[in-house]
C-alpha positions in Angstrom: -10.8 -13.9 8.5 -9.0 -13.4 11.7 -8.1 -9.7 12.9 -4.4 -8.8 13.7 -2.9 -11.5 12.0 -0.4 -12.0 8.7 -1.6 -12.8 5.5 -0.3 -14.0 2.1 -2.1 -11.9 -0.5 0.5 -11.6 -4.1 3.3 -12.9 -5.3 6.3 -9.9 -5.2 6.7 -10.1 -9.2 3.1 -9.0 -9.7 4.5 -5.5 -8.1 6.2 -3.8 -10.5 8.2 -0.3 -9.8 6.2 2.9 -10.6 3.3 0.7 -11.1 -0.1 0.5 -9.5 -1.2 -3.1 -8.7 -5.0 -3.8 -7.4 -6.1 -6.2 -5.5 -9.0 -7.3 -3.6 -8.4 -8.6 -0.1 -10.4 -9.0 2.9 -13.4 -7.7 1.1 -11.3 -4.8 0.9 -9.9 -2.6 -2.2 -6.3 -2.5 -1.5 -3.3 -1.0 -3.7 0.5 -1.7 -4.0 3.1 0.0 -5.0 6.7 0.4 -5.1 8.8 3.5 -4.3 11.9 3.9 -6.0 14.0 2.6 -3.3 11.8 -0.5 -3.5 10.1 -0.2 -0.5 6.8 -2.0 -0.8 3.8 0.0 0.4 -0.1 -1.4 0.8 -2.9 1.1 1.1 -7.0 1.4 0.7 -7.7 2.2 -3.0 -10.5 4.6 -2.7 -9.1 8.3 -2.6 -10.5 10.0 0.9 -11.6 13.4 -0.9 -14.5 11.3 -3.3 -14.0 7.7 -3.4 -12.3 7.7 -6.7 -10.4 4.3 -7.3 -6.5 4.6 -7.0 -6.0 1.8 -9.2 -6.5 3.8 -11.8 -3.5 6.6 -10.2 -0.6 6.8 -10.9 2.7 6.5 -8.5 4.5 10.5 -8.8 8.1 10.9 -6.6 7.1 7.7 -4.2 3.2 9.0 -4.0 0.4 7.5 -5.4 -1.4 10.2 -7.1 -5.2 10.1 -7.5 -6.7 10.0 -11.2 -9.4 12.1 -10.2 -8.4 15.0 -8.4 -4.6 14.7 -8.4 -4.4 14.1 -4.6 -1.3 12.8 -3.6 -0.7 10.3 -0.3 2.6 9.4 0.8 3.3 5.6 1.6 1.7 5.4 5.3 -1.5 6.8 3.7 -0.9 10.3 4.9 -2.0 12.9 2.4 0.8 15.4 1.1 -0.8 17.1 -1.5 -3.8 18.6 -3.1 -3.5 20.5 -6.0 -6.1 23.1 -5.5 -3.6 23.7 -2.5 -0.2 25.9 -2.9 2.7 23.2 -2.3 3.5 25.4 0.7 -0.3 25.4 2.1 0.1 24.8 6.0 -3.3 23.2 5.6 -4.1 20.6 7.9 -5.1 17.4 5.5 -5.6 15.0 8.2 -9.4 14.0 7.7 -7.9 12.8 3.8 -6.0 10.2 5.2 -6.1 6.3 3.8 -5.3 3.2 5.5 -1.8 1.4 5.5 -1.4 -2.1 5.8 2.0 -2.9 7.1 3.6 -5.4 4.5 6.6 -8.1 4.2 7.9 -9.7 1.5 9.2 -13.4 2.1 10.5 -15.8 -0.3 8.8 -13.8 -3.2 5.5 -13.7 -1.2 3.8 -10.4 -0.1 2.2 -10.4 3.2 -0.1 -8.1 4.8 -1.1 -7.4 8.5 -4.3 -7.5 8.7 -6.0 -6.1 12.0 -6.6 -3.2 14.1 -3.7 -3.7 16.2 -0.3 -3.2 15.7 1.7 -6.2 13.8 3.5 -8.9 16.6 6.4 -10.0 14.7 6.9 -11.2 11.3 5.2 -13.8 9.1 4.9 -17.4 9.7 6.5 -19.0 6.7 8.1 -22.5 5.8 11.8 -22.5 5.7 11.6 -24.1 2.2 10.4 -20.6 0.5 13.6 -19.3 1.5 16.3 -22.0 0.8 18.5 -21.0 -1.8 18.6 -25.2 -2.5 15.0 -25.0 -3.1 14.2 -21.9 -4.7 
């Protein structure tokens, strides 16, 4: 794969609100889910704590929750809750960060940015993908 490019990876209809969708792309196990506002999220699927698959996790308050220890991550991959810690804990959870992939949906196709730089522009696509006369 050429890094720092947008790639079409899934059809939008495969990702349902409140559900976790798993896919292997670029040799990476990824998860996709939608928040309550419809925001599409793509993260690495391995929990940063013990490497459990988040594909078996659940969406809880717009966070992905690990099925193993219940650790929760927000849409950016930042760990926001560890059940063994108090909700008001000031503990630094930065070591439990997941890889976040920027996402765009165009014409029913999910594109993710694969690379180590910030995304440049929007994905390239054929005009026919968004032409109401064709779709």
